[in-house]
C-alpha positions as CSV (number, residue, x, y, z in Angstrom):
1,X,0.0,0.0,0.0
2,X,2.8,2.5,0.9
3,X,4.6,1.8,-2.4
4,X,1.4,2.5,-4.3
5,X,0.9,5.7,-2.5
6,X,4.5,6.7,-3.2
7,X,4.1,5.9,-6.9
8,X,1.2,8.4,-7.2
9,X,3.9,11.1,-7.1
10,X,5.9,9.7,-10.0
11,X,3.8,11.3,-12.7
12,X,3.7,8.0,-14.7
13,X,7.4,7.4,-14.5
14,X,8.5,3.8,-15.2
15,X,9.1,2.0,-11.9
16,X,10.0,-1.6,-11.3
17,X,11.6,-4.2,-9.2
18,X,14.9,-5.5,-10.6
19,X,15.8,-8.7,-8.7
20,X,16.4,-12.4,-9.2
21,X,12.7,-13.0,-9.9
22,X,12.5,-10.4,-12.6
23,X,12.0,-11.9,-16.1
24,X,14.5,-11.3,-18.8
25,X,11.9,-9.3,-20.8
26,X,11.1,-7.1,-17.8
27,X,14.8,-6.5,-17.1
28,X,15.2,-5.3,-20.6
29,X,12.2,-3.0,-20.4
30,X,13.4,-1.6,-17.1
31,X,16.9,-1.0,-18.4
32,X,15.5,1.0,-21.3
33,X,12.7,2.9,-19.6
34,X,12.8,2.9,-15.8
35,X,13.3,6.0,-13.8
36,X,13.1,4.3,-10.4
37,X,14.5,0.8,-9.7
38,X,13.9,-1.2,-6.6
39,X,16.8,-3.7,-6.2
40,X,19.3,-5.1,-3.8
41,X,23.1,-5.3,-3.3
42,X,23.3,-8.7,-4.9
43,X,21.7,-7.5,-8.1
44,X,23.9,-4.4,-8.1
45,X,26.9,-6.7,-7.8
46,X,25.9,-9.5,-10.2
47,X,23.8,-7.8,-12.9
48,X,23.9,-4.0,-12.9
49,X,27.5,-3.0,-12.2
50,X,29.2,-5.6,-14.4
51,X,27.0,-4.4,-17.2
52,X,27.0,-0.7,-16.4
53,X,27.2,0.2,-20.1
54,X,23.8,-1.3,-20.7
55,X,22.5,0.8,-17.7
56,X,24.1,4.0,-19.0
57,X,20.8,5.8,-19.4
58,X,19.8,5.0,-15.9
59,X,23.1,5.4,-14.1
60,X,24.0,8.6,-15.8
61,X,20.8,10.1,-14.5
62,X,21.0,8.6,-11.0
63,X,20.3,11.1,-8.3
64,X,19.4,9.1,-5.2
65,X,20.3,5.7,-3.8
66,X,18.1,4.7,-0.9
67,X,19.4,2.0,1.5
68,X,16.6,0.9,3.7
69,X,16.8,-1.2,6.9
70,X,20.5,-0.4,7.2
71,X,20.8,-2.1,10.5
72,X,20.5,-5.4,8.6
73,X,23.9,-4.7,6.9
74,X,26.2,-6.3,9.4
75,X,28.8,-9.0,9.4
76,X,30.0,-10.5,6.2
77,X,26.9,-9.3,4.3
78,X,27.4,-5.8,5.5
79,X,31.0,-5.9,4.4
80,X,30.0,-7.2,0.9
81,X,27.2,-4.5,0.7
82,X,29.7,-1.8,1.6
83,X,32.0,-2.8,-1.2
84,X,29.1,-2.9,-3.7
85,X,27.9,0.6,-2.6
86,X,31.4,2.0,-2.9
87,X,31.7,0.4,-6.4
88,X,28.4,1.9,-7.4
89,X,29.7,5.3,-6.4
90,X,32.9,4.8,-8.3
91,X,31.1,3.6,-11.5
92,X,28.6,6.5,-11.3
93,X,31.3,9.1,-10.6
94,X,34.1,7.9,-12.9
95,X,32.2,6.4,-15.8
96,X,28.9,8.2,-15.9
97,X,29.8,11.6,-14.4
98,X,27.2,11.7,-11.6
99,X,27.4,11.9,-7.8
100,X,24.2,10.3,-6.4
101,X,23.0,11.2,-2.9
102,X,22.8,8.2,-0.6
103,X,19.9,8.1,1.8
104,X,20.4,5.5,4.5
105,X,17.6,4.7,6.8
106,X,17.1,2.6,9.9
107,X,14.6,3.0,12.8
108,X,16.6,0.9,15.2
109,X,20.2,2.2,15.1
110,X,21.9,3.9,18.0
111,X,24.6,5.5,15.8
112,X,23.0,5.9,12.3
113,X,25.5,8.4,11.0
114,X,28.4,6.2,11.8
115,X,26.8,3.2,10.1
116,X,25.9,5.2,7.0
117,X,29.4,6.5,6.7
118,X,31.0,3.1,7.0
119,X,28.4,1.4,4.7
120,X,28.7,3.9,1.9
121,X,32.2,5.3,2.4
122,X,31.1,8.9,2.7
123,X,31.3,11.1,5.8
124,X,28.9,13.9,5.0
125,X,25.6,12.3,6.2
126,X,23.1,14.4,8.0
127,X,21.5,12.5,10.9
128,X,17.8,12.8,11.3
129,X,16.6,11.5,14.6
130,X,13.2,13.3,15.0
131,X,10.3,10.9,14.7
132,X,7.9,12.3,12.2
133,X,5.6,9.3,12.0
134,X,1.9,9.8,12.7
135,X,0.6,9.0,16.1
136,X,-2.8,8.6,17.5
């Protein structure tokens, strides 16, 4: 429901999920037309970054990368994800000339800024700790 509500603000932009369950035809359509991709670190590593030239249209226009549930990126998986996010930054900056803003979210972290910095390799995160969720 929340995703449908969010999509109402996209003005008909192509949006899609790009993961291991996405068909070949849908992947091709998303590469050619999507303005918003919902994916995961594994697909970045295995499918998107090694073939960044086929994602040139998307990557050269990339403005935001949202990493949700960042508290889940710990241990070996967190180390892997950190390398993938840094590689994404490098590919975007060096090969496609863009510097996307990373938005890292977690409702359960005690030091979210430190986690975001270590996960993405940037140190200019702004920590938002005020709870703006509806109550009542």
